[in-house]
C-alpha positions as CSV (number, residue, x, y, z in Angstrom):
1,M,24.5,105.8,137.8
2,T,27.1,108.4,136.7
3,P,29.8,106.9,134.6
4,I,33.4,107.1,135.9
5,E,35.7,109.2,133.7
6,Y,38.7,107.3,132.3
7,I,41.9,109.1,133.2
8,G,44.5,106.6,132.2
9,P,46.9,106.8,129.2
10,I,45.4,107.3,125.8
11,P,45.0,103.9,124.2
12,Q,47.4,103.3,121.3
13,K,46.8,101.5,118.1
14,K,48.7,98.3,117.8
15,K,51.7,98.8,115.6
16,R,52.0,96.6,112.5
17,K,55.2,94.7,112.2
18,P,57.3,95.8,109.2
19,V,57.0,93.6,106.2
20,L,60.8,93.4,106.0
21,G,62.4,92.2,109.2
22,G,65.5,93.8,110.6
23,W,67.6,90.9,109.4
24,V,66.5,91.4,105.8
25,I,67.5,95.1,106.0
26,L,70.9,94.2,107.4
27,L,71.3,91.6,104.6
28,M,70.5,94.1,101.9
29,S,72.8,96.7,103.5
30,G,75.6,94.1,103.6
31,L,75.1,93.3,99.9
32,F,75.1,96.9,99.0
33,V,78.4,97.6,100.8
34,S,79.9,94.4,99.4
35,Y,79.0,95.3,95.8
36,F,80.9,98.6,96.0
37,A,83.7,97.5,98.3
38,W,84.5,94.1,96.6
39,P,86.6,95.5,93.7
40,T,88.8,97.4,96.1
41,F,89.1,94.4,98.5
42,A,89.9,92.1,95.6
43,D,92.6,94.4,94.3
44,Y,94.1,94.6,97.8
45,V,94.2,90.8,98.1
46,K,95.7,90.5,94.6
47,T,98.4,93.1,95.5
48,Q,99.2,91.2,98.7
49,Q,99.5,87.9,96.9
50,D,101.9,89.3,94.2
51,V,104.6,90.8,96.3
52,A,108.3,90.6,95.4
53,T,109.8,87.4,96.6
54,E,113.0,85.5,95.7
55,D,110.9,82.7,94.2
56,K,109.0,85.2,91.9
57,A,112.3,86.8,91.0
58,S,113.7,83.4,90.0
59,V,110.8,82.7,87.7
60,L,111.1,86.2,86.1
61,I,114.8,85.9,85.7
62,S,114.4,82.6,83.8
63,Q,112.0,84.3,81.4
64,L,114.2,87.4,80.9
65,V,117.8,86.2,80.6
66,G,117.1,84.1,77.5
67,S,115.3,86.9,75.6
68,E,116.5,88.2,72.3
69,R,115.8,91.8,73.5
70,F,118.7,93.4,75.3
71,G,116.5,95.3,77.8
72,D,115.0,92.1,79.0
73,R,118.4,90.5,79.5
74,L,119.6,93.6,81.4
75,A,116.5,93.5,83.6
76,G,117.1,89.8,84.3
77,A,120.7,90.6,85.3
78,A,119.4,93.3,87.6
79,L,117.0,91.0,89.3
80,Q,119.8,88.5,89.8
81,R,121.5,91.2,91.9
82,T,118.5,91.2,94.3
83,Q,119.3,87.6,95.2
84,V,122.8,88.5,96.5
85,P,122.8,89.7,100.1
86,S,123.9,93.3,100.0
87,S,124.1,96.5,102.0
88,Y,124.6,100.2,101.1
89,D,128.2,101.3,101.2
90,G,129.4,104.5,99.5
91,A,133.0,104.2,100.7
92,Y,135.9,104.8,98.3
93,Y,137.7,101.5,97.3
94,T,140.8,100.9,95.3
95,I,139.8,98.4,92.7
96,S,141.3,96.8,89.6
97,Y,140.8,98.0,86.0
98,P,139.1,96.9,83.9
99,M,136.3,94.8,85.4
100,G,137.1,96.1,88.9
101,D,134.5,95.9,91.6
102,V,134.0,96.9,95.2
103,P,133.7,94.0,97.7
104,E,130.7,91.7,97.0
105,G,127.7,92.6,99.0
106,K,128.6,96.2,99.2
107,G,127.9,99.2,97.0
108,V,125.6,102.0,96.0
109,G,122.9,102.5,93.3
110,A,125.5,103.0,90.6
111,D,127.1,99.6,91.5
112,V,123.8,97.9,90.8
113,L,124.0,99.3,87.2
114,V,127.7,98.4,86.8
115,R,127.2,94.8,88.0
116,S,124.0,94.4,86.0
117,Y,125.6,95.6,82.8
118,R,128.5,93.2,83.4
119,G,125.9,90.4,83.5
120,V,125.2,91.2,79.9
121,G,128.8,91.6,78.8
122,I,129.3,95.4,79.1
123,D,131.9,97.0,81.4
124,L,130.7,100.5,82.3
125,Q,133.9,101.0,84.3
126,Q,136.0,100.8,81.2
127,L,133.5,102.6,78.9
128,V,133.1,105.6,81.2
129,H,136.9,105.8,81.8
130,E,137.7,105.8,78.1
131,D,135.2,108.5,77.3
132,M,136.2,110.6,80.3
133,R,139.9,110.3,79.4
134,E,139.2,111.8,76.0
135,N,136.5,114.3,77.1
136,F,137.3,115.0,80.8
137,R,136.1,118.6,80.8
138,L,132.7,117.6,79.3
139,Y,131.9,115.6,82.5
140,P,130.7,117.1,85.8
141,Q,133.5,118.9,87.6
142,L,132.1,118.3,91.1
143,W,134.9,116.5,93.0
144,G,137.9,118.7,92.4
145,Q,139.6,116.0,90.2
146,K,142.3,117.0,87.7
147,E,142.2,113.6,85.9
148,T,140.1,110.5,85.7
149,D,140.0,107.9,88.5
150,T,139.2,104.3,87.5
151,N,138.3,103.5,91.1
152,I,135.4,105.8,91.4
153,D,134.4,107.7,88.2
154,H,131.9,105.0,87.0
155,R,130.4,104.8,90.5
156,R,129.3,108.4,90.5
157,I,125.7,108.9,89.1
158,P,126.3,112.3,87.4
159,N,129.2,110.7,85.4
160,L,126.9,107.9,84.4
161,Q,124.2,110.3,83.3
162,R,126.6,112.3,81.2
163,F,128.0,109.1,79.6
164,F,124.5,107.9,78.8
165,V,123.6,111.2,77.2
166,R,126.8,111.3,75.2
167,N,126.8,107.7,74.1
168,G,123.4,106.2,74.6
169,L,119.9,107.4,73.9
170,E,118.3,109.9,76.3
171,I,114.5,109.4,76.5
172,P,112.1,112.2,77.6
173,V,111.2,112.1,81.2
174,S,107.6,111.2,82.0
175,R,105.3,110.3,84.9
176,I,103.5,107.7,82.8
177,P,104.8,104.2,83.7
178,S,104.1,102.8,80.2
179,D,106.6,105.2,78.8
180,Y,109.4,103.2,80.4
181,H,110.5,100.0,78.8
182,V,112.0,97.0,80.7
183,G,115.7,97.6,80.8
184,D,115.5,101.4,80.8
185,L,117.5,103.4,83.3
186,V,115.9,106.0,85.5
187,A,117.6,108.7,87.6
188,W,115.7,110.4,90.5
189,R,116.3,113.4,92.6
190,L,115.8,112.5,96.3
191,P,114.2,114.8,98.8
192,N,117.7,115.5,100.2
193,G,118.9,116.6,96.8
194,D,121.0,113.5,96.1
195,T,120.7,111.8,92.7
196,H,119.7,108.1,92.7
197,I,119.5,105.6,89.8
198,G,117.9,102.2,89.0
199,I,116.9,99.8,86.3
200,V,113.3,99.3,85.1
201,V,112.0,95.7,85.5
202,P,108.6,94.0,85.4
203,G,106.5,93.6,88.5
204,P,106.0,90.2,90.2
205,G,103.4,87.6,89.2
206,S,100.2,89.0,87.7
207,R,101.7,92.5,88.1
208,Y,104.2,91.7,85.3
209,E,103.0,94.6,83.1
210,E,103.7,97.1,85.9
211,R,107.0,99.0,85.8
212,W,109.0,98.3,88.9
213,V,112.7,99.1,89.5
214,V,115.8,97.4,90.9
215,H,117.9,99.8,92.9
216,N,119.9,100.4,96.1
217,Q,118.6,103.3,98.0
218,G,120.2,102.5,101.3
219,E,118.8,99.1,102.2
220,G,120.7,96.9,99.8
221,T,119.6,95.9,96.3
222,Q,115.8,95.9,96.2
223,W,113.0,95.0,93.7
224,D,110.5,97.8,94.4
225,N,107.3,99.4,93.0
226,A,109.1,102.7,93.3
227,L,109.3,104.2,89.7
228,L,107.3,107.3,90.6
229,D,108.3,107.6,94.3
230,H,110.6,110.6,93.5
231,E,111.2,113.3,91.0
232,I,112.5,111.7,87.8
233,V,115.4,113.7,86.3
234,G,116.8,111.2,83.8
235,H,115.6,108.5,81.5
236,Y,118.0,106.5,79.4
237,R,118.1,103.4,77.1
238,F,121.7,102.3,76.7
239,G,122.8,99.0,75.3
240,K,123.1,96.8,72.3
């Protein structure tokens, strides 16, 4: 009897199951990704936990205002300004002299400095006026004035910069945060060409060693991680 030829599919060898199941491979992949991603994720969580809040400001203020170091006390006074509701207002006001101030809750970046220095017993309005009165032509001639004006001179950042250079200690500009001490003053050039100014303070919580700033850039007095946000054009250390 003639055998019948087999014309079906070629028989296949039975595949062996992998020694490592799919779930094991997935587990190992997850561990691999977690190992490399965890530091970044942990840093992110830490950053989100240590944001600037009024409570953290209060804790920091209590640590700074009693310090023997002038820069710490100035930073504490600056942080106190963040707890006062405020807006940005660059309007000209007629104010008293000395110790004159624009209405509470209003002001610009320079007013943050003026109020913070008054918190440690220094009246920049009077100091700037007295130096400008004796050296008027050595100050920026940008506003067409023929004489000093106690209402506005100390509220203009170029005047403050000139005063700090003449009477304080000008520090080299740097993009290295550790070159800035708590209580230092920083001036920036904004993208629109305006000059801005603020006070260096510690960061919140576990970010204490970071260099943050207190300033008013249009949204009221803020405690921000903004030291390197713009071009730095001035670095000063003025005080007792």
